[in-house]
N, CA, C and O atoms as a DFTB+ gen file, in Angstrom:
560 C
 N C O
     1  1      21.912      11.168     -19.090
     2  2      21.449      10.932     -17.732
     3  2      20.650      12.127     -17.230
     4  3      19.628      11.963     -16.563
     5  1      21.116      13.323     -17.551
     6  2      20.405      14.514     -17.098
     7  2      19.009      14.581     -17.714
     8  3      18.070      15.040     -17.064
     9  1      18.863      14.124     -18.971
    10  2      17.556      14.105     -19.615
    11  2      16.615      13.149     -18.885
    12  3      15.441      13.462     -18.687
    13  1      17.131      11.979     -18.482
    14  2      16.317      11.019     -17.745
    15  2      15.834      11.620     -16.428
    16  3      14.667      11.468     -16.067
    17  1      16.719      12.296     -15.717
    18  2      16.336      12.917     -14.452
    19  2      15.301      14.015     -14.669
    20  3      14.402      14.192     -13.847
    21  1      15.426      14.759     -15.782
    22  2      14.451      15.795     -16.097
    23  2      13.088      15.175     -16.382
    24  3      12.064      15.707     -15.954
    25  1      13.067      14.046     -17.109
    26  2      11.806      13.367     -17.399
    27  2      11.171      12.863     -16.110
    28  3       9.965      13.010     -15.907
    29  1      11.972      12.277     -15.250
    30  2      11.445      11.792     -13.974
    31  2      10.906      12.968     -13.167
    32  3       9.858      12.858     -12.532
    33  1      11.621      14.094     -13.191
    34  2      11.185      15.288     -12.475
    35  2       9.819      15.757     -12.983
    36  3       8.965      16.155     -12.191
    37  1       9.613      15.711     -14.302
    38  2       8.331      16.125     -14.862
    39  2       7.224      15.161     -14.467
    40  3       6.120      15.587     -14.129
    41  1       7.512      13.863     -14.507
    42  2       6.517      12.868     -14.137
    43  2       6.170      12.990     -12.657
    44  3       5.032      12.747     -12.258
    45  1       7.147      13.364     -11.853
    46  2       6.939      13.474     -10.405
    47  2       6.211      14.757     -10.032
    48  3       6.203      15.145      -8.864
    49  1       5.605      15.412     -11.000
    50  2       4.809      16.621     -10.796
    51  2       5.625      17.711     -10.102
    52  3       5.226      18.258      -9.073
    53  1       6.757      18.002     -10.688
    54  2       7.545      19.129     -10.208
    55  2       8.349      18.852      -8.958
    56  3       8.919      19.784      -8.392
    57  1       8.423      17.625      -8.506
    58  2       9.212      17.315      -7.323
    59  2      10.699      17.407      -7.607
    60  3      11.123      17.289      -8.757
    61  1      11.484      17.614      -6.582
    62  2      12.933      17.715      -6.705
    63  2      13.530      16.319      -6.709
    64  3      13.439      15.605      -5.710
    65  1      14.152      15.909      -7.842
    66  2      14.724      14.566      -7.939
    67  2      15.942      14.404      -7.040
    68  3      16.371      13.279      -6.783
    69  1      16.504      15.502      -6.559
    70  2      17.657      15.414      -5.669
    71  2      17.251      15.213      -4.206
    72  3      18.102      14.980      -3.348
    73  1      15.956      15.305      -3.929
    74  2      15.454      15.074      -2.580
    75  2      15.193      13.570      -2.416
    76  3      14.320      13.024      -3.091
    77  1      15.934      12.900      -1.534
    78  2      15.778      11.440      -1.415
    79  2      14.386      11.001      -0.960
    80  3      13.924       9.929      -1.350
    81  1      13.715      11.807      -0.145
    82  2      12.368      11.444       0.298
    83  2      11.409      11.462      -0.884
    84  3      10.655      10.511      -1.092
    85  1      11.436      12.534      -1.652
    86  2      10.575      12.664      -2.826
    87  2      10.854      11.540      -3.814
    88  3       9.931      10.899      -4.317
    89  1      12.129      11.308      -4.085
    90  2      12.502      10.298      -5.070
    91  2      12.096       8.897      -4.605
    92  3      11.646       8.084      -5.413
    93  1      12.252       8.610      -3.316
    94  2      11.883       7.295      -2.784
    95  2      10.376       7.078      -2.872
    96  3       9.931       6.004      -3.276
    97  1       9.589       8.082      -2.498
    98  2       8.135       7.956      -2.634
    99  2       7.746       7.768      -4.102
   100  3       6.859       6.973      -4.411
   101  1       8.402       8.493      -5.000
   102  2       8.098       8.381      -6.429
   103  2       8.393       6.972      -6.937
   104  3       7.559       6.374      -7.616
   105  1       9.566       6.441      -6.616
   106  2       9.935       5.097      -7.074
   107  2       8.992       4.056      -6.472
   108  3       8.561       3.139      -7.171
   109  1       8.670       4.187      -5.194
   110  2       7.734       3.264      -4.559
   111  2       6.373       3.290      -5.221
   112  3       5.769       2.244      -5.461
   113  1       5.893       4.483      -5.515
   114  2       4.588       4.639      -6.157
   115  2       4.586       4.014      -7.551
   116  3       3.648       3.301      -7.908
   117  1       5.611       4.272      -8.327
   118  2       5.687       3.718      -9.683
   119  2       5.801       2.192      -9.653
   120  3       5.212       1.511     -10.492
   121  1       6.555       1.656      -8.692
   122  2       6.690       0.203      -8.577
   123  2       5.339      -0.432      -8.231
   124  3       4.983      -1.480      -8.770
   125  1       4.593       0.211      -7.329
   126  2       3.288      -0.345      -6.958
   127  2       2.277      -0.211      -8.091
   128  3       1.447      -1.100      -8.283
   129  1       2.334       0.893      -8.849
   130  2       1.454       1.036     -10.012
   131  2       1.780      -0.029     -11.063
   132  3       0.879      -0.607     -11.671
   133  1       3.072      -0.281     -11.271
   134  2       3.482      -1.315     -12.233
   135  2       3.000      -2.687     -11.777
   136  3       2.531      -3.486     -12.588
   137  1       3.115      -2.959     -10.480
   138  2       2.627      -4.235      -9.951
   139  2       1.121      -4.357     -10.150
   140  3       0.624      -5.417     -10.530
   141  1       0.399      -3.273      -9.894
   142  2      -1.057      -3.287     -10.090
   143  2      -1.400      -3.577     -11.547
   144  3      -2.274      -4.394     -11.835
   145  1      -0.715      -2.909     -12.456
   146  2      -0.953      -3.141     -13.883
   147  2      -0.683      -4.601     -14.234
   148  3      -1.452      -5.216     -14.973
   149  1       0.403      -5.157     -13.707
   150  2       0.714      -6.565     -13.960
   151  2      -0.396      -7.466     -13.445
   152  3      -0.867      -8.346     -14.164
   153  1      -0.816      -7.250     -12.201
   154  2      -1.851      -8.112     -11.624
   155  2      -3.153      -8.018     -12.409
   156  3      -3.770      -9.041     -12.706
   157  1      -3.577      -6.802     -12.749
   158  2      -4.847      -6.634     -13.442
   159  2      -4.790      -7.157     -14.880
   160  3      -5.728      -7.806     -15.343
   161  1      -3.688      -6.875     -15.584
   162  2      -3.598      -7.264     -16.996
   163  2      -3.336      -8.749     -17.195
   164  3      -3.683      -9.303     -18.238
   165  1      -2.734      -9.395     -16.218
   166  2      -2.434     -10.827     -16.371
   167  2      -3.424     -11.708     -15.620
   168  3      -3.200     -12.910     -15.478
   169  1      -4.499     -11.131     -15.147
   170  2      -5.467     -11.859     -14.322
   171  2      -5.966     -13.137     -15.000
   172  3      -6.071     -14.175     -14.347
   173  1      -6.271     -13.079     -16.286
   174  2      -6.804     -14.250     -16.995
   175  2      -5.754     -15.319     -17.265
   176  3      -6.098     -16.421     -17.692
   177  1      -4.490     -15.019     -17.027
   178  2      -3.427     -16.001     -17.249
   179  2      -3.288     -16.974     -16.073
   180  3      -2.636     -18.011     -16.195
   181  1      -3.893     -16.644     -14.954
   182  2      -3.787     -17.480     -13.757
   183  2      -4.893     -18.520     -13.735
   184  3      -5.969     -18.318     -14.299
   185  1      -4.613     -19.640     -13.072
   186  2      -5.617     -20.664     -12.860
   187  2      -6.792     -20.048     -12.091
   188  3      -6.596     -19.155     -11.267
   189  1      -7.988     -20.517     -12.357
   190  2      -9.201     -19.915     -11.793
   191  2      -9.168     -19.829     -10.263
   192  3      -9.696     -18.875      -9.692
   193  1      -8.559     -20.809      -9.595
   194  2      -8.549     -20.805      -8.131
   195  2      -7.684     -19.693      -7.540
   196  3      -7.819     -19.376      -6.358
   197  1      -6.794     -19.093      -8.343
   198  2      -5.908     -18.036      -7.848
   199  2      -6.348     -16.642      -8.269
   200  3      -5.788     -15.659      -7.783
   201  1      -7.321     -16.523      -9.146
   202  2      -7.672     -15.219      -9.722
   203  2      -8.142     -14.198      -8.691
   204  3      -7.752     -13.032      -8.755
   205  1      -8.962     -14.614      -7.756
   206  2      -9.449     -13.665      -6.749
   207  2      -8.281     -13.148      -5.908
   208  3      -8.228     -11.966      -5.570
   209  1      -7.363     -14.028      -5.578
   210  2      -6.184     -13.628      -4.805
   211  2      -5.330     -12.630      -5.588
   212  3      -4.839     -11.655      -5.020
   213  1      -5.153     -12.866      -6.874
   214  2      -4.366     -11.946      -7.712
   215  2      -5.090     -10.609      -7.831
   216  3      -4.446      -9.560      -7.818
   217  1      -6.407     -10.627      -7.945
   218  2      -7.193      -9.391      -8.004
   219  2      -7.025      -8.591      -6.714
   220  3      -6.839      -7.375      -6.761
   221  1      -7.090      -9.259      -5.571
   222  2      -6.898      -8.576      -4.290
   223  2      -5.485      -7.996      -4.209
   224  3      -5.301      -6.899      -3.682
   225  1      -4.488      -8.716      -4.725
   226  2      -3.118      -8.180      -4.754
   227  2      -3.043      -6.893      -5.558
   228  3      -2.368      -5.942      -5.163
   229  1      -3.741      -6.869      -6.688
   230  2      -3.779      -5.651      -7.495
   231  2      -4.443      -4.497      -6.769
   232  3      -3.992      -3.356      -6.871
   233  1      -5.516      -4.785      -6.033
   234  2      -6.180      -3.738      -5.250
   235  2      -5.260      -3.196      -4.165
   236  3      -5.199      -1.987      -3.941
   237  1      -4.546      -4.091      -3.492
   238  2      -3.640      -3.674      -2.421
   239  2      -2.561      -2.753      -2.961
   240  3      -2.307      -1.692      -2.390
   241  1      -1.928      -3.145      -4.048
   242  2      -0.836      -2.320      -4.583
   243  2      -1.355      -1.005      -5.159
   244  3      -0.665       0.012      -5.081
   245  1      -2.553      -1.006      -5.732
   246  2      -3.109       0.234      -6.265
   247  2      -3.455       1.206      -5.143
   248  3      -3.128       2.390      -5.224
   249  1      -4.116       0.712      -4.094
   250  2      -4.455       1.564      -2.945
   251  2      -3.191       2.149      -2.332
   252  3      -3.143       3.337      -2.013
   253  1      -2.170       1.317      -2.168
   254  2      -0.906       1.791      -1.591
   255  2      -0.247       2.836      -2.490
   256  3       0.291       3.823      -1.988
   257  1      -0.279       2.639      -3.800
   258  2       0.333       3.603      -4.720
   259  2      -0.336       4.968      -4.616
   260  3       0.342       5.996      -4.603
   261  1      -1.655       4.979      -4.544
   262  2      -2.374       6.253      -4.422
   263  2      -1.988       6.954      -3.122
   264  3      -1.753       8.162      -3.108
   265  1      -1.923       6.198      -2.039
   266  2      -1.562       6.811      -0.757
   267  2      -0.105       7.278      -0.754
   268  3       0.212       8.275      -0.105
   269  1       0.776       6.590      -1.453
   270  2       2.162       7.044      -1.550
   271  2       2.246       8.396      -2.246
   272  3       3.074       9.231      -1.880
   273  1       1.390       8.622      -3.254
   274  2       1.383       9.934      -3.912
   275  2       0.991      11.029      -2.914
   276  3       1.609      12.094      -2.881
   277  1      -0.029      10.764      -2.108
   278  2      -0.448      11.731      -1.098
   279  2       0.635      11.929      -0.029
   280  3       0.882      13.050       0.414
   281  1       1.276      10.830       0.378
   282  2       2.337      10.940       1.384
   283  2       3.519      11.742       0.853
   284  3       4.124      12.523       1.587
   285  1       3.847      11.551      -0.414
   286  2       4.938      12.320      -1.006
   287  2       4.617      13.807      -0.999
   288  3       5.466      14.631      -0.660
   289  1       3.397      14.144      -1.373
   290  2       2.993      15.559      -1.359
   291  2       3.066      16.138       0.049
   292  3       3.529      17.263       0.238
   293  1       2.612      15.376       1.031
   294  2       2.668      15.841       2.423
   295  2       4.117      15.994       2.874
   296  3       4.450      16.946       3.579
   297  1       4.984      15.060       2.471
   298  2       6.406      15.140       2.848
   299  2       7.049      16.373       2.222
   300  3       7.870      17.031       2.862
   301  1       6.691      16.694       0.988
   302  2       7.266      17.856       0.328
   303  2       6.780      19.152       0.976
   304  3       7.474      20.168       0.924
   305  1       5.602      19.124       1.583
   306  2       5.089      20.297       2.297
   307  2       5.595      20.361       3.739
   308  3       5.347      21.339       4.445
   309  1       6.310      19.306       4.177
   310  2       6.825      19.259       5.542
   311  2       5.771      18.922       6.572
   312  3       5.951      19.198       7.758
   313  1       4.677      18.330       6.138
   314  2       3.541      18.028       7.013
   315  2       3.638      16.589       7.522
   316  3       3.016      15.686       6.962
   317  1       4.414      16.379       8.580
   318  2       4.686      15.042       9.099
   319  2       3.427      14.381       9.654
   320  3       3.253      13.172       9.498
   321  1       2.557      15.138      10.290
   322  2       1.338      14.545      10.859
   323  2       0.430      13.966       9.774
   324  3      -0.204      12.932       9.986
   325  1       0.361      14.621       8.619
   326  2      -0.445      14.072       7.529
   327  2       0.170      12.799       6.970
   328  3      -0.554      11.901       6.539
   329  1       1.490      12.710       6.971
   330  2       2.131      11.476       6.503
   331  2       1.696      10.320       7.396
   332  3       1.354       9.245       6.902
   333  1       1.710      10.533       8.691
   334  2       1.276       9.494       9.632
   335  2      -0.181       9.125       9.385
   336  3      -0.529       7.944       9.360
   337  1      -1.025      10.122       9.204
   338  2      -2.449       9.849       8.952
   339  2      -2.627       9.069       7.655
   340  3      -3.389       8.103       7.619
   341  1      -1.934       9.472       6.586
   342  2      -2.041       8.761       5.311
   343  2      -1.546       7.322       5.436
   344  3      -2.135       6.410       4.856
   345  1      -0.463       7.115       6.194
   346  2       0.052       5.757       6.398
   347  2      -0.989       4.874       7.051
   348  3      -1.202       3.738       6.626
   349  1      -1.644       5.391       8.090
   350  2      -2.625       4.572       8.795
   351  2      -3.904       4.385       7.999
   352  3      -4.531       3.331       8.101
   353  1      -4.311       5.364       7.215
   354  2      -5.466       5.178       6.327
   355  2      -5.134       4.096       5.305
   356  3      -5.961       3.233       5.014
   357  1      -3.917       4.148       4.761
   358  2      -3.461       3.123       3.820
   359  2      -3.497       1.746       4.479
   360  3      -4.044       0.796       3.918
   361  1      -2.917       1.646       5.655
   362  2      -2.832       0.353       6.338
   363  2      -4.191      -0.178       6.759
   364  3      -4.414      -1.388       6.713
   365  1      -5.115       0.702       7.171
   366  2      -6.429       0.218       7.613
   367  2      -7.202      -0.371       6.434
   368  3      -8.125      -1.161       6.632
   369  1      -6.834       0.007       5.217
   370  2      -7.438      -0.584       4.019
   371  2      -6.652      -1.801       3.521
   372  3      -7.244      -2.833       3.204
   373  1      -5.324      -1.683       3.453
   374  2      -4.535      -2.736       2.811
   375  2      -4.241      -3.935       3.714
   376  3      -4.184      -5.065       3.230
   377  1      -4.055      -3.711       5.006
   378  2      -3.722      -4.839       5.883
   379  2      -4.885      -5.838       5.974
   380  3      -4.644      -7.037       5.837
   381  1      -6.134      -5.404       6.199
   382  2      -7.220      -6.389       6.151
   383  2      -7.352      -7.074       4.780
   384  3      -7.688      -8.256       4.699
   385  1      -7.084      -6.317       3.707
   386  2      -7.100      -6.950       2.380
   387  2      -6.006      -8.007       2.259
   388  3      -6.205      -9.033       1.608
   389  1      -4.856      -7.767       2.880
   390  2      -3.804      -8.787       2.881
   391  2      -4.249     -10.022       3.652
   392  3      -3.923     -11.147       3.272
   393  1      -4.990      -9.816       4.729
   394  2      -5.525     -10.956       5.484
   395  2      -6.491     -11.756       4.618
   396  3      -6.490     -12.986       4.657
   397  1      -7.313     -11.063       3.837
   398  2      -8.212     -11.736       2.903
   399  2      -7.395     -12.510       1.873
   400  3      -7.722     -13.649       1.540
   401  1      -6.337     -11.887       1.373
   402  2      -5.486     -12.559       0.385
   403  2      -4.833     -13.810       0.973
   404  3      -4.799     -14.854       0.321
   405  1      -4.317     -13.712       2.196
   406  2      -3.721     -14.887       2.838
   407  2      -4.753     -16.009       2.955
   408  3      -4.451     -17.171       2.681
   409  1      -5.965     -15.655       3.363
   410  2      -7.018     -16.652       3.471
   411  2      -7.310     -17.288       2.110
   412  3      -7.441     -18.508       2.010
   413  1      -7.414     -16.464       1.062
   414  2      -7.712     -17.002      -0.268
   415  2      -6.634     -17.976      -0.734
   416  3      -6.934     -18.975      -1.388
   417  1      -5.389     -17.685      -0.400
   418  2      -4.296     -18.588      -0.760
   419  2      -4.374     -19.864       0.076
   420  3      -4.236     -20.969      -0.451
   421  1      -4.595     -19.705       1.378
   422  2      -4.633     -20.859       2.276
   423  2      -5.904     -21.687       2.126
   424  3      -5.933     -22.857       2.506
   425  1      -6.951     -21.083       1.576
   426  2      -8.213     -21.803       1.374
   427  2      -8.006     -23.010       0.465
   428  3      -8.665     -24.037       0.625
   429  1      -7.094     -22.880      -0.480
   430  2      -6.788     -23.984      -1.384
   431  2      -6.232     -25.175      -0.601
   432  3      -6.431     -26.327      -0.988
   433  1      -5.535     -24.890       0.504
   434  2      -4.970     -25.944       1.346
   435  2      -5.930     -26.370       2.459
   436  3      -5.583     -27.228       3.271
   437  1      -7.140     -25.781       2.509
   438  2      -8.145     -26.204       3.478
   439  2      -8.386     -25.262       4.639
   440  3      -9.018     -25.660       5.618
   441  1      -7.913     -24.036       4.573
   442  2      -8.134     -23.084       5.666
   443  2      -9.625     -22.761       5.801
   444  3     -10.358     -22.733       4.813
   445  1     -10.050     -22.524       7.016
   446  2     -11.445     -22.183       7.305
   447  2     -11.621     -20.663       7.333
   448  3     -10.666     -19.926       7.578
   449  1     -12.839     -20.202       7.084
   450  2     -13.116     -18.775       6.996
   451  2     -12.891     -18.054       8.324
   452  3     -12.594     -16.859       8.331
   453  1     -13.027     -18.760       9.448
   454  2     -12.823     -18.088      10.735
   455  2     -11.368     -17.638      10.905
   456  3     -11.097     -16.711      11.669
   457  1     -10.437     -18.279      10.206
   458  2      -9.042     -17.824      10.227
   459  2      -8.938     -16.409       9.656
   460  3      -8.239     -15.556      10.204
   461  1      -9.643     -16.175       8.548
   462  2      -9.616     -14.852       7.931
   463  2     -10.150     -13.800       8.903
   464  3      -9.548     -12.736       9.048
   465  1     -11.270     -14.080       9.569
   466  2     -11.865     -13.105      10.485
   467  2     -10.968     -12.851      11.685
   468  3     -10.892     -11.723      12.170
   469  1     -10.284     -13.891      12.175
   470  2      -9.332     -13.701      13.274
   471  2      -8.184     -12.796      12.831
   472  3      -7.794     -11.880      13.555
   473  1      -7.642     -13.057      11.632
   474  2      -6.546     -12.233      11.115
   475  2      -6.978     -10.778      10.947
   476  3      -6.245      -9.862      11.319
   477  1      -8.158     -10.572      10.390
   478  2      -8.652      -9.205      10.183
   479  2      -8.859      -8.504      11.521
   480  3      -8.442      -7.359      11.692
   481  1      -9.496      -9.179      12.461
   482  2      -9.739      -8.584      13.776
   483  2      -8.449      -8.212      14.486
   484  3      -8.331      -7.112      15.027
   485  1      -7.482      -9.120      14.490
   486  2      -6.205      -8.837      15.159
   487  2      -5.419      -7.743      14.436
   488  3      -4.729      -6.947      15.073
   489  1      -5.523      -7.704      13.113
   490  2      -4.806      -6.650      12.384
   491  2      -5.405      -5.275      12.675
   492  3      -4.672      -4.291      12.772
   493  1      -6.720      -5.197      12.813
   494  2      -7.360      -3.921      13.148
   495  2      -6.947      -3.482      14.556
   496  3      -6.665      -2.305      14.779
   497  1      -6.910      -4.419      15.501
   498  2      -6.440      -4.094      16.857
   499  2      -5.006      -3.578      16.796
   500  3      -4.678      -2.575      17.430
   501  1      -4.155      -4.258      16.037
   502  2      -2.760      -3.837      15.893
   503  2      -2.666      -2.409      15.341
   504  3      -1.893      -1.594      15.844
   505  1      -3.454      -2.114      14.308
   506  2      -3.384      -0.795      13.679
   507  2      -3.930       0.302      14.584
   508  3      -3.342       1.380      14.677
   509  1      -5.037       0.037      15.244
   510  2      -5.635       1.048      16.129
   511  2      -4.704       1.349      17.294
   512  3      -4.474       2.516      17.611
   513  1      -4.165       0.316      17.938
   514  2      -3.257       0.557      19.062
   515  2      -1.948       1.190      18.591
   516  3      -1.365       2.006      19.305
   517  1      -1.487       0.824      17.410
   518  2      -0.288       1.451      16.861
   519  2      -0.493       2.931      16.601
   520  3       0.377       3.748      16.903
   521  1      -1.645       3.276      16.039
   522  2      -1.935       4.684      15.783
   523  2      -2.067       5.465      17.086
   524  3      -1.572       6.586      17.202
   525  1      -2.736       4.867      18.058
   526  2      -2.869       5.557      19.361
   527  2      -1.501       5.805      19.975
   528  3      -1.254       6.881      20.519
   529  1      -0.621       4.838      19.897
   530  2       0.712       5.006      20.446
   531  2       1.539       6.029      19.700
   532  3       2.239       6.837      20.310
   533  1       1.457       5.995      18.359
   534  2       2.272       6.923      17.563
   535  2       1.737       8.347      17.593
   536  3       2.517       9.299      17.561
   537  1       0.428       8.506      17.655
   538  2      -0.149       9.853      17.606
   539  2      -0.179      10.517      18.977
   540  3      -0.515      11.696      19.097
   541  1       0.171       9.760      20.003
   542  2       0.147      10.333      21.346
   543  2      -1.201      10.236      22.019
   544  3      -1.447      10.903      23.024
   545  1      -2.089       9.398      21.465
   546  2      -3.420       9.239      22.037
   547  2      -3.410       8.495      23.372
   548  3      -4.386       8.555      24.120
   549  1      -2.327       7.803      23.673
   550  2      -2.230       7.060      24.928
   551  2      -0.952       7.487      25.621
   552  3       0.121       7.458      25.020
   553  1      -1.056       7.879      26.870
   554  2       0.130       8.226      27.647
   555  2       0.258       7.266      28.808
   556  3      -0.724       6.930      29.469
   557  1       1.461       6.836      29.042
   558  2       1.712       5.903      30.144
   559  2       2.448       6.593      31.255
   560  3       2.751       5.971      32.274
């Protein structure tokens, strides 16, 4: 067991495996990278109507995995403000992509393209107002 923890410690680029924040970010990042690999490598196994949706899923998980690596580094440095910034940069990219993915799935059932634009617009409003509230940009 100690050898496994040492290997994980080396893969985690010198992070402390006993730190729950570091370990959680590491596991999350590896899970998202594995999901991305699955989506990209199995893309041709899906019916043609689902391939674009699966590709977008792979992009979402890959983008999130990269940002988790940056968030872990910021957490290990004790830089809480950068964690918040990385979270919102991640979300401003992945949430609209999720809206595109939802549309691609629902398109098979007859969804119209204006649904996708409504979802994207509302998600951007949600993220911008959330960031303003969390960062202290708005005081009541």
